[in-house]
C-alpha positions, 0 to 999 in steps of 0.5 A: 984271303983263304986259299981254298975257301969254298964258294958257299962262303960267298954265294947267294942263297936262297935263290930267286928262280923261275919255272919253264912255264912262267911268263917272261913278264914275270921274269922281268918283274923279278929282275927289276924287283930284286935288282938281279941279272940272272935267274936259274930255271928249275924243275923240282929244284933241279937246274934246267936252264938260266935266264939273264936280263940280257936275254930279255933285253934282246927281245924287248925294248924295255929299257930303251923306250919309255914305259908307255911301250909296256904293251909292246913289250908284253906283246913281244914277251907273249911270242916267246916262252922262258924255255925258248929264251933260256940258256940250256946245258948250264954249267954248275958248280958245287958248294964245296968248289973253291972260290978260286976254281969258280973265278977261273970258270967265270974268267974263261967263259962267256957268262957271269953267273953259275948255279951252285948245286948239291946232289943235283939240287939248286942251293945257291948262285954265284956271280961275277959281282959276288966275286968282285965284292969278295975280292974288294973285302980283301983289301 
């Protein structure tokens, strides 16, 4: 294991993103299509928030009921905007932060993904899953 390996070695890039004006239906489609659980919300490549699949599930009955209730989900989604549901004031890390530093942040906070930025522009995303996969490769 490289002691000071930068997070850029294991981050995901390019990143699936949303804009504040996108619909929650679009967000759900992206989560399901790409099998992801976190999507940064950007304005001109600058991170302004983070939306998690869990945030959507709090609003929806999507995975609790059958697909016949898609109309109910759409109705609930139309009551809220991404701007209302997303987490604001998101902590981000630099691509040069070490894997250890990022692991410490994720281990002590209540979230499971961090946007990776360079000059205030989104360049990647790092998740707890990325870290676990990296650690597993070390064995």
